[in-house]
C-alpha positions, 0 to 999 in steps of 0.5 A: 900437247900438240894442237888439234889437227884437221886433215881432209883430202879430196875424194878420189875418182880412181874407184868410181864406178864407170858409167856404161856407154849411153848413160846421160846422167848418174841420177835422175830425180823426178820432182823439184820440191824441197826433197828433190832439190836437196837430194840433187845438192847432196849428190853433187857434193860427190860429183854425181851427175844429176838431172832434176825433172820438174813437170811444172813450168814455173814454181808455185806462185801462192805464198804458203808458210811452212815450218822448219823444225830443229832437225831440218835446221841442223841439217841446213847448218851442216851444209852452210845453208842455214843463215841464207834460209834463216834470213827469209824466215821468222822464228817462233818458240818450239812448242805447242806443236803436238795437236796444237796443245799449248804448252811452254817450250822445255828448257835445255832442248838438245839443239843449238836451234831450239825454235821453229822457222816459218818461211814462205814455201816458194822462197824455200824451194827457190833457195834449195833449187838455186843451191842445187844448181850452184852445186852443178845440178841440172834442173829442167822445168816443164818436163814430166816423167811419164814412164821408165824401164830399168835393167841391170845397168840403168834406167830409161826414163821417158818424158811426156814429149817422148824424149828418153833419157838414161841414168844409172838411178831414178829417184821419185820425189814427185809427191803424193800422187807420184808417177814414179811410184805408180809405174814402179807398182809399189803399193801405197796402203793406208787410210783415205781422208775421213775429214777435210779442212780448209787452209789459207792466208787472207786479209781479215777486216774484223778488228784483231781484238775481236778475232783473238777473242772469238778464236780463243773461245772457239778453240776450246771445242773446235781444234781444227779452227784458227785465225793466226795473224801474220801482220799487216792484217794478213791471217792464216785461216784454218776451218773444217771443210764439211759441206763445201763445194766439190772436193775435186775443185780448188776451194774458193773464198766463198767456201771459207766465208761459208764455213767461218759462218757455220763455225763462228757465226761470222766470216770476220770480213775475210778478203784478198786471199793469198792462197787457198787450199784443202787438205784431208787426213789421208795417211799412206806409206809406200810398201817399199822405198826401193825397187832395184835402181828406182827409189822413192823419197818425200811425199812419194813415199809417205803422206799424212795430215799436216798437223805438227808440220812434219811433212816437209821436214820428213822429206828433206831428212829423207834426202840427207839420209839417201844422198851420200849413200846413193853417191857412194854406190855410184862412186864405187866404194859403198858397202854391199848393203849401204843403199839398203839402209836407206829404207831400213832407217827412214821407213820406220821414221815415217811410220812413227810420223804417220802414227803421231799424226793419226793420234793428233788428228783424233785429239782434234775431234769434237767427239766426247771421247777424243776430247776427254783423251785430249784433256788427259794428255793436256794434264800429262804434258804438264810433266816436263818429261812428257812435253819434252818427249812429244816436242823431240818426236815432232822435231825429229831430234830424238830419232835414233837408227838401229846400229846395234848394241851400244851407248844411247848416243850410238845411232843418234845425231850429234848436236853442234858443239864448239871445237877448237877449229870452230863449230862441228857442223861447219866441218861437215859441209862437204858431206863427208864422214868425220872421226872426232878424236879426243885421244889423239892416237886414232887414224882414218888411214886408207879411208881418208879419201872419204872420211875427215879426221879431227883431233881435239882433246877438249871436244865437249863429249862424254865419250873418247871418240865418235865416227860421224856419217855425212848426215851427222849420225853417230856410227861408232863410239870408242877408242880402239883402232881395230874396232874403228877400222871394222866400223869404217869398213861397215859404213865407208867400204873397203879402204882405198888401194 
């Protein structure tokens, strides 16, 4: 038997769209948070000229710990970033996410990264921004987008200092108060905040045994309350914000002391805060993700309470879905409807996240009805199927895009598997499609400038062959060349001349 082969060719420029004269960039991204930085890097994999504009002159200085869930860890692995990011984080078990109901992690989760990675947000943003710059993206800080106009050939973007720049596309990754979304005139319906919560990191003077005992006692009835140790006397502190100072002003350490006394009868000797913030349970979803040449991603498209830790992950996953499709449009080989699959696929995912955070917030209530529902759900989560379903939902490894009728694997992401050439995700680092062929008789033919072909009859698959998109989702399953060709055309456009 012939040894498996891996064939890959560089992308051809011959069919790329030629930019009209006067365009400064192919894509301008407003916002250099995790979503904007990751999108810039994804576009640069395909030689797209990218500028990222960030209104803040310096990265945030406060040290807030954020969590990367399984699907985000997989995507970082697909681009060779995971080891770099993981070196700055701390792993914890992938359980207890849903409404902070403490249940063990199910065995055999369908991922090679079945854990949560906690990492300081400024560190993550720095790593992703550096990655984008290394790929060739330009990042300009202290440059706020204040307006834009689009026409048939591009978008004219206006900055706060009056400078105007031209690009083929504009993507708003500029947060929940997105200027891009507002100028675009896209509605942002949903519910305003009904409850406010204080969250911060600070040192605690009380003995750890006292903190643990008091927290365990109060958590029986106050699910929006915790003190979680990080080490060195530093704790994550969460406490309801009712009755504190003006919502429009940043919270103070005195606000935390006041609320800790109100709930726990003690302030635990909190002092020396690293950062302090307030969040509400506002839940909103943009009515549209795309209007012409302007698109929205991350918090500019959706906001929700941070319960379950899904927000940052949802935005990074938006970037992975959008990046290769927008690049294909610019490079000239995108099928007519490819860019529209971005909102068609990602908006339903956001709707599901918004719904599960709504449910979680209800389960954190101290009212008798929600407490009764919480007790019932806690019992149901003793069933492995229920616990597993909720964890897979929170961590996004259960996401399935609607690609039509077919096996259950169709539309889902394929986990990282061992191959004779190494790990599957290592072969996706260039952001191209991949045909994983166990039959050794198929070919990607004239699509080889954008799709790699790996033959490996020993691959750990229950199906003959799979066609993977650059984001790792299964676009086709089968063993028939003609059927494969039609799906190559569906996702990767006309074959090269």
